[in-house]
N, C-alpha and C positions, 0 to 999 in steps of 0.2 A: 535348159529350161527356155533359153531363147529360140532354140530351133522347133520347139514343140509348143509354144504359146499360142497357136491357133489351134491345137489341138485339144478338143474339148473333154477327152479320155485321158489325157496324159497323166504321167504319176509323177512329173516333174514339176512340182509346185514347192511353193514357201514353207507350206505347212508340212509337207510330206519330208521336206530337207531339216526341219526345226526338229521332227518327231525323231528323224534317223539319229540325230545328234543326240537327243535327250536318251534314246535306247542306249545309244553307245556308250555314254557317260555314267547313265545311273545302272542299267543291265549289268554292264560292266563292272561298276563297283562290288557288287555282291559276289559276282562269280568269281573274280580274280582274287578277292580277299579270302573267300572260302576255300578255293585251290593254294593258295598259298599257305593258309593257317594247316590244311590237311597235309601239306606236305613236309611242314616243320613237324607236325606230329607224327609223321612216318620217319623222320629222321632223327627224333628223340626216341622212338620205339627201336629203330636198327642204328646204333652208333656207328657201326663198321660203315655202313651206306655214308653216313655224315663225315666221317674221319676220309673216305675215299674222296668225295665230292672237294672237301676243304683241301687237301692233298693236290688235286686236280688244279683248284683256283690257284692255290700258291705256285705251284710249278708254272702255270701259263700266264698270270697275272702278275704274280708277285705279292706285295702288302700296299702299293703305292699307286697301282693303274686302277681306277675305277672299270668296272665290267661296262662293256659296250655291245650292242646287237650284232657287231662285225665279230665278235669273239665268240659267238655260239657256235662255230665248225671247231674252234679248237677246244672246245669244251664237251666232248661227246659223251663222256658220263654223267655231266651236269645234266646235260639236255635230255638222256634217258631217265634220269631220276625224274624229271619233270613229266615226261610223257607218262611214265609208269604210275607217276602218283593220279595225273588226269584220268587214265584207264581205269585204276582201282576204284578212285572216288566215283565214276560215271556221273557227275554232278546233275545231269539232266537225264535221267535213265529212261524216261518217255520221250524223250525229244518234243519237239514244239509239234503243236498238231498242223498238217497240210490240207488242202483241198485238191481232190482229184480234179484233174481239168478235162478229162474224158473217161468215159467207160471203159475198165481197165479188168482184165482176166487175171486172176492171181491166185497160184495153186488151187485151182479148182473153183473158185469162188468168184462170182462175177460181182463187182463193186461199181455201182453207177456213180456216173458225172456227177461232183459235187459232194460227194463221202467224204467225212472227215477222216483222216487216218493219222497214227503215230507211228513214226518210225523205232521205238523201242531200241535206242542207241545202248543201252546197257546191256541188251542181249548179245551184243556181237562184241562190245569191250569185255565181258566176262563169259564169252563162247570159249567152252574146254577144248574143242576141236581145232580153235585157232588159237588161243592163248595157254600154253600148258600150265597146270595149276592157278588157274585164273584167281583165285582166292589169295594167293601169295603175292607179297609185294617184291618183285624180281626186276630191277632196271636193266640186268644184263639181257634180257629178251629183245630190247632196242640197240643192241650191239652187234657188230659181226665179230668173226673169230678174229679179226685184226684188232679190234676195239673200236672201231668206227662205228659213229652213228648210222644207223639204217631203218628207212622209213618203212611204216606197216601199212598196208592197205586197209585195213582191218580198223586201224586208229582213227574213229571219228566222233570225238566227243563235240566238234562243232557241225555233225551232220553233213550231208554231202549234195552235190547237185547243185543247180540255180539257185535254189535257195538254203544255201550253207550260211552259218551265222554271219551277218554283215562284220561283227566286230572279231573276226578269228585273227587278223593280223595283228590288230590293237592289244586283244587279249595274250597274244602269244609273247609280244614285245613286254608287256607288261610283267607277266610271269616270269620271264628269264631275268629282268633288270630287277625287280624287287627280291627275287631268290638270291642270286648269285652276290647282290649286294648285302645282304644281312647275311650269307653265309661266310663273305670274305671279312665281315669286319666281327662276327660273335660265333663263339662255338654254343651249342644248345645244349642244355642238361634239362634233366626232370626231377623236380623236388618228390616226385613219387616212384616207388618200385616201377622199373620198366614193364613186368607181367600186368599191371594194375591198369595200363594204359590201352582204352578202347578204341578200336580202329572202326567200329560200327557207327554210321549216321544216325544223328538224332532224329532226323525227319528224313522218311522215303516217300516221296510222293511226286510232285512235279520237279522238286531240287533233292538232292543227298547232302544235307549239310553235316558237314564234321561236328563231332562232340565236341564239348567245352573242356579245355585242359589248361593246366597249369605249364606256364614254359619260363625256365630261366635260363637267362643268355649273361655269357662272359665274354666282356670285349677280348679281342684276340692281342692287344698291345697294352691292357690294363690288368691289374688284378683285382680288380671292384667287380661287383657281381649286381645285376639288375634281374629283377624277378617282376614280372607281368600275367596276367590271367586273360 
């Protein structure tokens, strides 16, 4: 800001800094909570996945060590579950609109400068030519033959390029810490039959919002049960 204070067209202003912080805090609250909620729903729906996550947490962290960001590389399957949940949910399927900075030729069409475009992130996250059986929840697609986590170029829930989501790093950290802390402390159960749990978002537009569901949690070190909605 100090370097560009004489530039009348600068984007480095107090107002922009304040708005950026607000976007990170408030936009991130809804998106992170929706993604964590959907991941918990998936683990209730697929108990064998939950069991595998909990076994990995127990093996790598034990019961007394709180998860930290540095543990991500030690928890490849847990990381794969989070990535697969984000892929399946496709939280922002249409992406955030962008404006073309110059006239662009794309697949036989001429798009004039200033045209508003949507990147349609959901189309690549659910592309069967990239993700085999994209409608299935399969965390193993993010693991290599040796069980190590592998990045996928088509995993783009935060978009890509210069205008990639500013909160990507913050969101990834929050998702990992919330999810691992919950799974380390609780086992998840459904008070309803598993086949009645729907994974279909209740709203599909700008955002895919997970459906409401009942979640029963059982502390790993106690015999009491807590139920919430």
